[in-house]
MARMARDREN-651907 format. One record per residue (C-alpha): residue in three letters; x, y, z negated. Coordinates in nm, 2 decimals, padded with zeros to 4 digits. Example, Ala and Ser with C-alpha at 12.3 -4.5 7.8 and 13.67 -1.06 7.14 Angstrom:
["ALA", [01.23, -00.45, -00.78]]
["SER", [01.37, -00.11, -00.71]]
This chain:
["MET", [06.24, 02.40, -05.12]]
["ASN", [06.43, 02.03, -05.28]]
["PRO", [06.57, 02.05, -05.62]]
["LYS", [06.91, 02.10, -05.55]]
["ASP", [06.84, 02.39, -05.34]]
["MET", [06.69, 02.54, -05.64]]
["MET", [06.97, 02.46, -05.85]]
["VAL", [07.24, 02.61, -05.63]]
["VAL", [06.99, 02.96, -05.52]]
["ASP", [06.97, 02.96, -05.93]]
["ALA", [07.39, 02.93, -05.99]]
["ASN", [07.44, 03.19, -05.69]]
["ALA", [07.21, 03.43, -05.79]]
["ASP", [07.40, 03.44, -06.15]]
["ALA", [07.71, 03.49, -05.91]]
["MET", [07.55, 03.79, -05.78]]
["GLY", [07.54, 03.94, -06.11]]
["ILE", [07.14, 03.89, -06.22]]
["PRO", [07.20, 03.64, -06.50]]
["ARG", [07.01, 03.32, -06.56]]
["THR", [06.84, 03.48, -06.90]]
["SER", [06.66, 03.75, -06.67]]
["LEU", [06.55, 03.47, -06.45]]
["MET", [06.41, 03.30, -06.76]]
["GLU", [06.30, 03.58, -06.88]]
["ASN", [06.06, 03.66, -06.57]]
["ALA", [05.93, 03.33, -06.54]]
["GLY", [05.81, 03.30, -06.87]]
["ARG", [05.66, 03.66, -06.84]]
["CYS", [05.47, 03.52, -06.52]]
["LEU", [05.38, 03.18, -06.69]]
["ALA", [05.25, 03.39, -07.02]]
["HIS", [05.05, 03.63, -06.74]]
["ARG", [04.91, 03.30, -06.58]]
["ILE", [04.78, 03.20, -06.95]]
["ILE", [04.65, 03.58, -07.03]]
["ARG", [04.47, 03.63, -06.74]]
["ASN", [04.10, 03.62, -06.74]]
["ARG", [04.12, 03.47, -07.06]]
["ASN", [04.04, 03.62, -07.39]]
["PRO", [04.28, 03.54, -07.71]]
["CYS", [04.26, 03.15, -07.84]]
["LYS", [04.48, 02.88, -07.95]]
["VAL", [04.77, 02.74, -07.71]]
["ALA", [04.98, 02.42, -07.74]]
["ILE", [05.30, 02.45, -07.59]]
["TYR", [05.49, 02.11, -07.53]]
["ALA", [05.88, 02.26, -07.43]]
["GLY", [06.18, 02.04, -07.37]]
["ASN", [06.54, 02.12, -07.43]]
["GLY", [06.66, 02.24, -07.11]]
["GLY", [06.53, 02.49, -06.85]]
["ASN", [06.18, 02.45, -06.82]]
["GLY", [06.17, 02.37, -07.23]]
["GLY", [06.31, 02.82, -07.18]]
["ASP", [06.02, 02.90, -07.02]]
["GLY", [05.77, 02.77, -07.22]]
["LEU", [05.92, 02.98, -07.53]]
["VAL", [05.98, 03.26, -07.30]]
["ALA", [05.57, 03.28, -07.28]]
["ALA", [05.54, 03.20, -07.64]]
["ARG", [05.65, 03.54, -07.67]]
["TYR", [05.41, 03.74, -07.45]]
["ILE", [05.13, 03.56, -07.53]]
["LEU", [05.17, 03.59, -07.91]]
["ASN", [05.19, 03.99, -07.87]]
["LYS", [04.88, 03.95, -07.67]]
["GLY", [04.72, 03.81, -08.03]]
["PHE", [04.70, 03.42, -07.91]]
["GLU", [04.75, 03.18, -08.16]]
["VAL", [05.06, 02.91, -08.05]]
["GLU", [05.16, 02.60, -08.17]]
["LEU", [05.50, 02.50, -08.04]]
["PHE", [05.57, 02.13, -08.02]]
["PHE", [05.95, 02.11, -07.93]]
["LEU", [06.05, 01.78, -07.81]]
["SER", [06.44, 01.76, -07.93]]
["ASP", [06.63, 01.86, -08.20]]
["PRO", [06.74, 02.22, -08.11]]
["ALA", [07.14, 02.09, -08.14]]
["LEU", [07.08, 01.92, -07.84]]
["ILE", [06.94, 02.22, -07.63]]
["LYS", [07.12, 02.18, -07.26]]
["SER", [07.07, 02.53, -07.17]]
["GLU", [07.26, 02.83, -07.37]]
["GLU", [06.93, 03.05, -07.22]]
["THR", [06.72, 02.78, -07.40]]
["ARG", [06.90, 02.79, -07.69]]
["LEU", [06.90, 03.22, -07.68]]
["ASN", [06.46, 03.21, -07.68]]
["TRP", [06.48, 02.91, -07.91]]
["GLN", [06.67, 03.13, -08.21]]
["VAL", [06.46, 03.43, -08.10]]
["LEU", [06.13, 03.20, -08.18]]
["ASP", [06.28, 03.04, -08.49]]
["LYS", [06.28, 03.37, -08.66]]
["ILE", [05.93, 03.49, -08.51]]
["SER", [05.80, 03.16, -08.72]]
["ASN", [05.96, 03.31, -09.01]]
["GLY", [05.72, 03.62, -08.92]]
["VAL", [05.36, 03.70, -08.91]]
["SER", [05.30, 03.63, -08.58]]
["PRO", [05.00, 03.30, -08.55]]
["LEU", [05.32, 03.13, -08.45]]
["LYS", [05.35, 02.70, -08.56]]
["ILE", [05.67, 02.53, -08.44]]
["GLU", [05.67, 02.13, -08.51]]
["VAL", [06.00, 01.98, -08.38]]
["ILE", [05.94, 01.64, -08.23]]
["LYS", [06.24, 01.37, -08.28]]
["ASP", [06.03, 01.07, -08.25]]
["SER", [05.67, 01.01, -08.10]]
["SER", [05.57, 00.94, -08.46]]
["TYR", [05.50, 01.31, -08.50]]
["LEU", [05.32, 01.35, -08.22]]
["HIS", [04.91, 01.44, -08.29]]
["GLU", [04.64, 01.53, -08.16]]
["ASN", [04.50, 01.93, -08.08]]
["ASP", [04.20, 02.07, -07.95]]
["SER", [04.40, 02.38, -07.82]]
["GLU", [04.21, 02.57, -07.53]]
["VAL", [04.53, 02.57, -07.32]]
["ILE", [04.79, 02.31, -07.29]]
["VAL", [05.13, 02.42, -07.14]]
["ASP", [05.35, 02.16, -07.02]]
["ALA", [05.71, 02.26, -07.04]]
["LEU", [05.87, 01.94, -07.10]]
["LEU", [06.06, 01.86, -06.79]]
["GLY", [06.17, 02.04, -06.47]]
["THR", [06.34, 01.97, -06.14]]
["GLY", [06.56, 01.70, -06.31]]
["VAL", [06.30, 01.45, -06.39]]
["SER", [06.31, 01.05, -06.25]]
["GLY", [06.25, 00.75, -06.34]]
["ASN", [06.01, 00.66, -06.67]]
["LEU", [05.97, 00.87, -06.88]]
["ARG", [06.13, 00.80, -07.25]]
["GLU", [06.02, 00.86, -07.59]]
["PRO", [05.86, 01.09, -07.74]]
["ILE", [05.80, 01.27, -07.36]]
["SER", [05.57, 01.01, -07.29]]
["SER", [05.34, 00.98, -07.57]]
["ALA", [05.35, 01.37, -07.51]]
["VAL", [05.23, 01.31, -07.15]]
["ASP", [04.95, 01.07, -07.33]]
["ILE", [04.88, 01.35, -07.52]]
["ILE", [04.84, 01.61, -07.30]]
["ASN", [04.63, 01.44, -07.04]]
["GLN", [04.37, 01.30, -07.34]]
["SER", [04.29, 01.69, -07.42]]
["LYS", [04.03, 01.87, -07.34]]
["GLY", [04.21, 02.20, -07.28]]
["PHE", [04.32, 02.41, -06.96]]
["LYS", [04.63, 02.23, -06.85]]
["ILE", [04.92, 02.44, -06.69]]
["ALA", [05.26, 02.28, -06.59]]
["VAL", [05.54, 02.46, -06.58]]
["ASP", [05.77, 02.43, -06.26]]
["VAL", [05.66, 02.03, -06.17]]
["PRO", [05.46, 01.86, -06.40]]
["THR", [05.64, 01.61, -06.62]]
["GLY", [05.64, 01.25, -06.44]]
["VAL", [05.64, 01.40, -06.05]]
["ASP", [05.92, 01.39, -05.89]]
["PRO", [06.01, 01.75, -05.72]]
["GLY", [06.20, 01.58, -05.45]]
["SER", [05.92, 01.30, -05.32]]
["GLY", [05.63, 01.41, -05.53]]
["MET", [05.60, 01.04, -05.64]]
["VAL", [05.50, 00.92, -06.00]]
["THR", [05.71, 00.63, -06.09]]
["ASP", [05.56, 00.58, -06.48]]
["LYS", [05.32, 00.82, -06.56]]
["ALA", [05.32, 01.21, -06.52]]
["VAL", [05.12, 01.52, -06.65]]
["ARG", [04.78, 01.60, -06.47]]
["ALA", [04.75, 01.96, -06.44]]
["ASP", [04.47, 02.20, -06.36]]
["VAL", [04.77, 02.45, -06.22]]
["THR", [05.12, 02.40, -06.17]]
["VAL", [05.28, 02.77, -06.20]]
["THR", [05.64, 02.71, -05.98]]
["PHE", [05.89, 02.98, -05.93]]
["HIS", [06.04, 03.14, -05.66]]
["LYS", [05.93, 02.88, -05.37]]
["VAL", [05.73, 02.55, -05.38]]
["LYS", [05.92, 02.23, -05.43]]
["VAL", [05.90, 02.00, -05.15]]
["GLY", [05.76, 01.72, -05.41]]
["LEU", [05.45, 01.96, -05.49]]
["ASN", [05.32, 01.94, -05.15]]
["ILE", [05.35, 01.58, -05.16]]
["ALA", [05.19, 01.51, -05.49]]
["SER", [04.84, 01.41, -05.54]]
["VAL", [04.64, 01.67, -05.62]]
["GLU", [04.51, 01.48, -05.91]]
["TYR", [04.89, 01.59, -06.09]]
["VAL", [05.00, 01.93, -05.95]]
["GLY", [04.60, 02.07, -05.92]]
["SER", [04.66, 02.42, -05.80]]
["ILE", [04.98, 02.55, -05.74]]
["GLU", [05.06, 02.89, -05.77]]
["VAL", [05.41, 03.04, -05.71]]
["CYS", [05.58, 03.27, -05.89]]
["ASP", [05.89, 03.54, -05.79]]
["ILE", [06.16, 03.56, -06.03]]
["GLY", [06.34, 03.88, -05.88]]
["ILE", [06.57, 03.60, -05.68]]
["PRO", [06.69, 03.78, -05.37]]
["LYS", [06.64, 03.61, -05.06]]
["GLU", [07.03, 03.69, -05.01]]
["ALA", [07.09, 03.41, -05.27]]
["GLU", [06.95, 03.15, -05.04]]
["MET", [07.11, 03.28, -04.71]]
["PHE", [07.48, 03.37, -04.83]]
["THR", [07.71, 03.09, -04.93]]
["GLY", [07.81, 03.11, -05.31]]
["PRO", [07.97, 02.91, -05.56]]
["GLY", [07.62, 02.75, -05.66]]
["ASP", [07.71, 02.55, -05.32]]
["LEU", [07.94, 02.36, -05.44]]
["LEU", [07.66, 02.15, -05.67]]
["ARG", [07.61, 01.97, -05.33]]
["LEU", [07.97, 01.82, -05.30]]
["GLU", [07.95, 01.47, -05.41]]
["ASN", [08.19, 01.35, -05.72]]
["ARG", [08.41, 01.04, -05.58]]
["ALA", [08.32, 00.69, -05.70]]
["LYS", [08.48, 00.56, -06.00]]
["MET", [08.57, 00.22, -05.79]]
["SER", [08.65, 00.37, -05.45]]
["HIS", [08.87, 00.24, -05.19]]
["LYS", [09.05, 00.34, -04.91]]
["GLY", [08.88, 00.48, -04.63]]
["GLN", [08.58, 00.51, -04.82]]
["ASN", [08.63, 00.89, -04.91]]
["GLY", [08.62, 00.97, -04.53]]
["ARG", [08.87, 00.85, -04.23]]
["VAL", [08.89, 01.17, -03.96]]
["LEU", [09.09, 01.22, -03.65]]
["ILE", [09.22, 01.51, -03.46]]
["ILE", [09.24, 01.50, -03.13]]
["GLY", [09.44, 01.80, -03.02]]
["GLY", [09.85, 01.92, -02.97]]
["SER", [10.03, 02.10, -02.68]]
["LYS", [10.39, 02.16, -02.59]]
["GLU", [10.24, 02.56, -02.76]]
["TYR", [10.04, 02.46, -03.04]]
["SER", [10.22, 02.15, -03.20]]
["GLY", [10.10, 02.30, -03.57]]
["ALA", [09.74, 02.33, -03.51]]
["PRO", [09.63, 01.98, -03.50]]
["ALA", [09.83, 01.91, -03.84]]
["LEU", [09.71, 02.21, -03.97]]
["ALA", [09.37, 02.03, -03.96]]
["ALA", [09.50, 01.72, -04.06]]
["LEU", [09.59, 01.83, -04.35]]
["SER", [09.32, 02.02, -04.45]]
["SER", [09.09, 01.75, -04.40]]
["LEU", [09.34, 01.51, -04.66]]
["ALA", [09.31, 01.86, -04.88]]
["ALA", [08.96, 01.83, -04.84]]
["GLY", [08.95, 01.48, -04.99]]
["VAL", [08.88, 01.24, -04.72]]
["ASP", [09.15, 00.92, -04.72]]
["ILE", [09.31, 00.93, -04.39]]
["ALA", [09.35, 01.18, -04.15]]
["VAL", [09.51, 01.05, -03.79]]
["VAL", [09.66, 01.28, -03.53]]
["ALA", [09.59, 01.23, -03.17]]
["CYS", [09.82, 01.37, -02.95]]
["PRO", [10.06, 01.40, -02.68]]
["ARG", [10.33, 01.16, -02.66]]
["GLU", [10.63, 01.43, -02.68]]
["LEU", [10.46, 01.61, -03.00]]
["SER", [10.40, 01.27, -03.17]]
["SER", [10.74, 01.30, -03.36]]
["ILE", [10.72, 01.67, -03.41]]
["ILE", [10.35, 01.65, -03.55]]
["ARG", [10.50, 01.37, -03.83]]
["SER", [10.78, 01.59, -03.91]]
["TYR", [10.54, 01.81, -04.08]]
["SER", [10.46, 01.60, -04.37]]
["PRO", [10.50, 01.21, -04.47]]
["ASP", [10.10, 01.20, -04.52]]
["LEU", [10.03, 01.25, -04.14]]
["ILE", [09.95, 00.96, -03.96]]
["VAL", [10.03, 01.03, -03.62]]
["ARG", [09.90, 00.82, -03.24]]
["GLY", [10.08, 00.94, -02.96]]
["LEU", [09.91, 00.92, -02.61]]
["SER", [10.01, 00.85, -02.26]]
["GLU", [10.16, 01.20, -02.12]]
["ASP", [10.28, 01.55, -02.23]]
["PHE", [09.92, 01.67, -02.20]]
["PHE", [09.57, 01.53, -02.28]]
["ASN", [09.41, 01.38, -01.91]]
["PRO", [09.13, 01.14, -01.86]]
["LYS", [09.39, 00.82, -01.88]]
["ASP", [09.37, 00.93, -02.28]]
["THR", [08.98, 00.87, -02.27]]
["GLU", [08.94, 00.52, -02.35]]
["GLU", [09.22, 00.45, -02.59]]
["ILE", [09.08, 00.76, -02.78]]
["VAL", [08.72, 00.66, -02.75]]
["LYS", [08.79, 00.30, -02.88]]
["LEU", [09.04, 00.48, -03.14]]
["SER", [08.74, 00.70, -03.26]]
["GLU", [08.53, 00.39, -03.32]]
["ASN", [08.73, 00.36, -03.69]]
["PHE", [08.63, 00.71, -03.83]]
["ASP", [08.37, 00.88, -03.97]]
["SER", [08.41, 01.19, -03.77]]
["VAL", [08.63, 01.38, -03.51]]
["VAL", [08.77, 01.69, -03.44]]
["ILE", [08.91, 01.76, -03.12]]
["GLY", [09.04, 02.12, -02.95]]
["CYS", [09.28, 02.27, -03.22]]
["GLY", [09.59, 02.36, -02.97]]
["ILE", [09.49, 02.12, -02.72]]
["GLY", [09.56, 02.32, -02.43]]
["ARG", [09.36, 02.43, -02.13]]
["GLU", [09.57, 02.20, -01.85]]
["ASP", [09.29, 02.10, -01.59]]
["GLU", [09.32, 01.74, -01.65]]
["THR", [09.27, 01.87, -02.00]]
["SER", [08.98, 01.99, -01.93]]
["LEU", [08.82, 01.65, -01.76]]
["ALA", [08.91, 01.47, -02.08]]
["VAL", [08.73, 01.66, -02.30]]
["ASN", [08.45, 01.72, -02.14]]
["ASP", [08.45, 01.31, -02.11]]
["LEU", [08.52, 01.26, -02.45]]
["VAL", [08.25, 01.50, -02.60]]
["VAL", [08.04, 01.27, -02.39]]
["GLU", [08.14, 00.91, -02.50]]
["ILE", [08.26, 00.95, -02.88]]
["GLU", [07.99, 00.82, -03.09]]
["LYS", [08.07, 01.00, -03.42]]
["PRO", [07.99, 01.34, -03.57]]
["ILE", [08.21, 01.56, -03.39]]
["VAL", [08.36, 01.97, -03.44]]
["ILE", [08.45, 02.15, -03.13]]
["ASP", [08.71, 02.42, -03.17]]
["ALA", [08.96, 02.65, -03.02]]
["ASP", [09.11, 02.58, -02.67]]
["ALA", [08.81, 02.25, -02.64]]
["LEU", [08.55, 02.54, -02.67]]
["LYS", [08.70, 02.70, -02.36]]
["LEU", [08.71, 02.37, -02.15]]
["ILE", [08.39, 02.31, -02.20]]
["GLY", [08.24, 02.65, -02.06]]
["PRO", [07.88, 02.77, -02.06]]
["GLY", [07.60, 02.51, -02.04]]
["VAL", [07.81, 02.23, -01.98]]
["LEU", [07.81, 02.06, -02.35]]
["PRO", [07.57, 01.77, -02.34]]
["LYS", [07.31, 01.68, -02.60]]
["ARG", [07.44, 01.40, -02.79]]
["ASN", [07.27, 01.21, -03.04]]
["HIS", [07.52, 01.28, -03.33]]
["GLU", [07.59, 01.58, -03.54]]
["THR", [07.85, 01.83, -03.32]]
["VAL", [07.97, 02.16, -03.48]]
["ILE", [08.14, 02.44, -03.32]]
["THR", [08.34, 02.66, -03.48]]
["PRO", [08.45, 02.99, -03.25]]
["HIS", [08.56, 03.32, -03.29]]
["ALA", [08.41, 03.61, -03.09]]
["GLY", [08.63, 03.56, -02.79]]
["GLU", [08.56, 03.14, -02.78]]
["PHE", [08.19, 03.18, -02.85]]
["MET", [08.20, 03.42, -02.53]]
["GLU", [08.39, 03.14, -02.31]]
["PHE", [08.18, 02.88, -02.47]]
["SER", [07.83, 03.03, -02.43]]
["GLY", [07.89, 03.38, -02.14]]
["HIS", [07.73, 03.55, -02.45]]
["GLY", [07.88, 03.86, -02.61]]
["VAL", [07.91, 03.89, -02.96]]
["PRO", [07.69, 04.24, -03.06]]
["GLN", [07.83, 04.46, -03.34]]
["ASP", [07.54, 04.48, -03.55]]
["LEU", [07.42, 04.16, -03.78]]
["LYS", [07.09, 04.11, -03.68]]
["SER", [07.19, 04.11, -03.35]]
["ARG", [07.48, 03.90, -03.38]]
["ILE", [07.23, 03.65, -03.56]]
["GLY", [06.98, 03.63, -03.29]]
["VAL", [07.25, 03.55, -03.02]]
["VAL", [07.41, 03.27, -03.23]]
["ARG", [07.08, 03.08, -03.32]]
["GLU", [07.02, 03.11, -02.89]]
["VAL", [07.34, 02.92, -02.84]]
["SER", [07.29, 02.69, -03.13]]
["THR", [06.94, 02.62, -02.94]]
["GLU", [07.05, 02.56, -02.60]]
["SER", [07.40, 02.40, -02.66]]
["GLY", [07.21, 02.14, -02.93]]
["THR", [07.50, 02.24, -03.19]]
["THR", [07.52, 02.37, -03.56]]
["ALA", [07.72, 02.71, -03.42]]
["LEU", [07.94, 02.83, -03.67]]
["LEU", [08.05, 03.19, -03.55]]
["LYS", [08.37, 03.28, -03.76]]
["GLY", [08.40, 03.66, -03.84]]
["LYS", [08.41, 03.94, -04.11]]
["VAL", [08.07, 03.73, -04.21]]
["ASP", [08.08, 03.37, -04.12]]
["ILE", [07.71, 03.30, -03.92]]
["ILE", [07.61, 02.95, -03.96]]
["VAL", [07.30, 02.84, -03.73]]
["GLN", [07.14, 02.53, -03.70]]
["ASN", [06.80, 02.55, -03.49]]
["ASP", [06.59, 02.73, -03.74]]
["LYS", [06.85, 02.73, -04.05]]
["LEU", [07.07, 03.04, -04.12]]
["LYS", [07.36, 03.06, -04.36]]
["LEU", [07.60, 03.36, -04.36]]
["ASN", [07.92, 03.33, -04.59]]
["ASN", [08.17, 03.65, -04.69]]
["THR", [08.45, 03.47, -04.85]]
["GLY", [08.80, 03.54, -04.71]]
["ASN", [08.98, 03.85, -04.66]]
["PRO", [09.20, 04.01, -04.38]]
["GLY", [09.51, 03.79, -04.47]]
["MET", [09.30, 03.51, -04.28]]
["THR", [09.37, 03.65, -03.95]]
["VAL", [09.69, 03.50, -03.94]]
["GLY", [09.71, 03.19, -03.72]]
["GLY", [09.61, 02.82, -03.79]]
["THR", [09.33, 02.92, -04.07]]
["GLY", [09.07, 02.83, -03.80]]
["ASP", [09.23, 02.53, -03.77]]
["CYS", [09.26, 02.48, -04.15]]
["LEU", [08.85, 02.58, -04.15]]
["ALA", [08.80, 02.27, -03.82]]
["GLY", [08.93, 02.04, -04.08]]
["LEU", [08.75, 02.16, -04.39]]
["VAL", [08.43, 02.11, -04.16]]
["GLY", [08.55, 01.74, -04.01]]
["ALA", [08.61, 01.63, -04.30]]
["LEU", [08.25, 01.74, -04.47]]
["LEU", [08.15, 01.52, -04.25]]
["ALA", [08.31, 01.25, -04.28]]
["GLN", [08.17, 01.27, -04.65]]
["ASP", [07.83, 01.23, -04.54]]
["HIS", [07.73, 01.61, -04.51]]
["ASN", [07.48, 01.68, -04.25]]
["GLY", [07.62, 01.94, -03.96]]
["PHE", [07.47, 02.26, -04.10]]
["GLU", [07.56, 02.15, -04.50]]
["ALA", [07.93, 02.07, -04.39]]
["ALA", [07.96, 02.43, -04.16]]
["PHE", [07.88, 02.62, -04.42]]
["LEU", [08.07, 02.46, -04.69]]
["GLY", [08.39, 02.44, -04.45]]
["ALA", [08.33, 02.83, -04.42]]
["TYR", [08.27, 02.92, -04.77]]
["ILE", [08.60, 02.72, -04.91]]
["ASN", [08.81, 02.84, -04.65]]
["GLY", [08.74, 03.17, -04.70]]
["ARG", [08.78, 03.11, -05.08]]
["ALA", [09.12, 02.91, -05.05]]
["GLY", [09.19, 03.24, -04.85]]
["ASP", [09.09, 03.47, -05.12]]
["LEU", [09.29, 03.24, -05.40]]
["ALA", [09.58, 03.26, -05.17]]
["GLU", [09.53, 03.66, -05.14]]
["LYS", [09.57, 03.66, -05.51]]
["ASP", [09.92, 03.51, -05.50]]
["TYR", [10.05, 03.64, -05.23]]
["GLY", [09.90, 03.96, -05.12]]
["PHE", [09.74, 04.01, -04.72]]
["ASN", [10.08, 03.84, -04.64]]
["PHE", [10.03, 03.46, -04.65]]
["LYS", [10.01, 03.16, -04.37]]
["ALA", [09.79, 02.89, -04.31]]
["THR", [09.97, 02.65, -04.50]]
["ASP", [09.98, 02.85, -04.79]]
["LEU", [09.64, 02.85, -04.75]]
["LEU", [09.63, 02.47, -04.78]]
["LYS", [09.73, 02.47, -05.13]]
["PHE", [09.43, 02.63, -05.27]]
["ILE", [09.18, 02.38, -05.05]]
["PRO", [09.16, 02.14, -05.38]]
["LYS", [09.14, 02.45, -05.61]]
["ALA", [08.86, 02.58, -05.39]]
["PHE", [08.65, 02.27, -05.40]]
["LYS", [08.64, 02.33, -05.80]]
């Protein structure tokens, strides 16, 4: 698990009703049990920072004090600068304990001159966790030197201070732990890092349910990148929407407007000639490229492929129709366009079972149950476990990220799985699927991989629908949902 994934899971567990204070309590108790195990009461030095990692150390101090251990806590920050509310609460508890009868001594280390060697039998590194990067600053740098020079048994909390939890690299210096007690799952950097730093690795279950990883939640919004302050037009994504027919002029417009609501700079609709003025009339924000005839056909392929070269992602299928010549054009386009593609709606039916070639770029399919059957030849089972199995099979066979829309959206890419349960019955109205396709296209254009773009798109689209339901009840339109997409990103 990488550090961002861990942050997401923590936030999603909190949203499920498992407070961060509980997770910190569980982590600290587990750490304390590792200290207590096979060891008689002795002197323990805990070096704690002002983040969540330090909070785990503070909790552990309470438990080992109760078992007769003597604790010297080196807190390497001004308590007024504590970053985590959970850490602040545990600091306040220990501060009160220090005025009582327990063998606890607290030293607040505001600069390295306050540090000194110690002769503790056990040394706990709770300085920095998964947020470390670059060279260590004082007084933490000097604390790492003192920890490494001590003769005590060294326990690192989650990740040894100085080890990059993502890459396992040590840029400057790092604690050389005898054992690293990590929480929930092993961070990827621990498996890569030298045993000189991590020692043996022990994983502690702190009570995060697997659903906090499997289901999308508000924590997944942490995966979104902030727009660069000095960015210029086009830098935040360009999406090409290929779609529209006599019956469905609104579908590609909704997809394009959804992409714009998701923050891309440019969304262009390529559509049949007779629809170009109609689609332009929906919004002055839309750029429209009319093609040769009244429906898509192979004559348009070369022009569309050339046009796609100027875009970061392509969405194909919204309202595209099912003419025989359109089928030929769609099958040509998915082969020849060398960009990440979202395939939706009629395009899924036109490609058909087993026809989609393996592409060198990300391919996301976004079917509902009927489209899924026409694309894959597989029916959609009623029970969730069986549905997941079928979607996984189709994703593997087609080389795509598959997003099966439903009451619970299923998103699969090879062995990766996400479920999404945002949304409500109001989203059965026509057009919400086009909004989803545009959202996924926008996220692809903003450098998210296909799997991440798909599950984030499903979550944000459903969340926008839930916000719309608060204002309109279930009687909202796809154009109403568009208004809530920017809010759903927050």
